[in-house]
C-alpha positions in Angstrom: 27.3 65.4 56.9 26.4 66.4 60.4 29.5 68.6 60.5 28.3 70.5 57.4 24.9 71.1 59.0 26.5 72.5 62.2 28.8 74.8 60.3 25.8 76.4 58.5 24.1 77.4 61.8 24.4 81.0 62.9 24.3 82.1 66.5 20.9 83.6 67.1 22.1 86.0 69.7 25.2 87.2 67.8 25.3 91.0 67.4 24.8 92.2 63.8 27.0 95.3 64.3 30.0 96.4 66.4 31.3 99.8 67.3 32.8 100.2 63.8 31.1 97.6 61.5 27.6 96.7 60.4 24.7 98.6 58.9 22.2 100.6 61.0 19.5 103.2 60.3 19.6 106.5 62.3 17.0 109.3 62.3 17.9 113.0 62.0 16.1 116.3 61.7 15.8 117.4 58.1 17.4 120.7 58.9 20.6 118.8 59.9 21.0 117.0 56.6 24.3 118.7 55.5 25.9 118.2 58.9 24.8 114.6 59.2 25.9 113.8 55.6 29.4 115.2 56.3 29.7 113.2 59.5 28.6 110.0 57.9 31.0 110.4 55.0 34.0 110.7 57.2 33.0 108.0 59.6 32.3 105.5 56.8 35.7 106.4 55.3 37.6 105.6 58.5 35.3 102.6 59.3 34.8 101.0 55.8 32.9 98.1 57.3 30.3 100.5 58.7 27.1 101.7 56.9 25.0 104.4 58.4 21.6 104.8 56.7 20.0 108.2 57.6 16.3 108.8 57.7 15.7 112.5 57.5 12.3 113.6 58.9 10.7 116.2 61.1 11.3 116.6 64.8 8.3 114.6 66.0 9.0 111.8 63.6 12.6 111.3 64.8 11.4 111.0 68.3 8.6 108.6 67.2 11.2 106.4 65.4 13.3 106.2 68.6 10.2 105.5 70.8 9.1 102.7 68.4 12.6 101.2 68.6 12.9 101.6 64.8 16.3 103.3 65.2 18.8 103.3 68.0 20.2 106.8 67.4 18.7 110.2 66.6 20.4 113.5 65.8 17.9 116.2 66.6 17.5 119.8 67.8 15.2 118.8 70.7 15.7 116.6 73.8 13.1 114.0 74.6 10.1 115.3 76.6 9.8 114.0 80.1 6.7 112.0 79.1 8.7 110.3 76.4 11.5 109.5 78.8 9.0 108.1 81.3 7.4 105.9 78.7 10.9 104.6 77.6 11.9 103.9 81.2 8.6 102.0 81.7 9.7 99.7 78.8 13.2 99.3 80.4 14.9 101.6 77.9 17.3 104.2 79.3 18.4 106.4 76.4 21.4 108.7 76.7 21.1 112.3 75.6 24.1 114.6 75.0 24.7 117.8 73.2 27.2 117.8 70.3 26.8 121.3 68.9 25.1 124.7 69.0 24.0 126.5 65.9 25.0 130.2 65.7 21.3 131.1 65.7 21.0 129.5 69.1 19.4 126.0 68.7 21.3 123.1 70.1 22.0 119.7 68.4 21.6 116.6 70.5 22.3 112.9 70.0 19.7 110.6 71.5 21.1 107.1 71.9 19.3 103.9 72.8 21.9 101.2 72.1 22.1 98.8 75.1 24.5 96.5 73.1 27.1 99.2 72.4 27.0 98.6 68.7 27.5 100.8 65.7 25.1 103.5 67.0 27.4 103.9 70.0 30.5 103.9 67.8 29.0 106.7 65.6 27.9 108.7 68.6 31.4 108.5 70.1 32.8 109.7 66.8 30.4 112.7 66.8 31.5 113.7 70.3 35.2 113.0 69.6 37.8 115.2 68.0 37.1 114.4 64.4 33.4 114.7 64.7 33.7 118.0 66.5 36.0 119.3 63.8 33.4 118.5 61.2 30.8 120.3 63.3 33.1 123.4 63.5 33.7 123.3 59.7 30.0 123.1 59.1 29.5 126.4 60.9 28.2 125.1 64.2 29.8 125.7 67.6 31.2 122.4 68.8 30.6 121.3 72.4 34.3 120.6 72.8 36.7 122.7 70.9 39.3 120.6 69.0 42.7 121.4 70.5 45.6 122.5 68.4 49.0 122.3 70.0 51.5 125.0 69.1 55.1 124.8 70.0 56.7 128.2 70.6 60.5 128.4 70.6 62.4 131.2 72.4 65.4 130.9 70.1 65.3 131.6 66.4 
């Protein structure tokens, strides 16, 4: 009977998500909905154990969700303000910020990532910055940060 009780216990510190599995909420600017939806669809197809739940809201609200530690990842058109970064640093949070795209009209698209465990938020952010994610960005009409490379073999003899 003691063995049954021990088997039913779950580790309290076990991560609930990995780089390609689990369920997380992310926040994104409302204006980025079509792009984010396309990225999520492909990511969840190649990582079927993953579930990304987007919260679409305005620019200030996405930052607020990250600052409140309600989400570990934000896709936005604005970097964090220095005062927001200072506040996060005072709480021992050190988010990463990186650009993933530029819209033809000039605004830039950033990922703000606060995932110290390197879980699903990190996996999705890596996907966005990688070849497949950048191809989706290109097809959505944005300018990717890294242009996907196509290799063409040219033969001299026909």
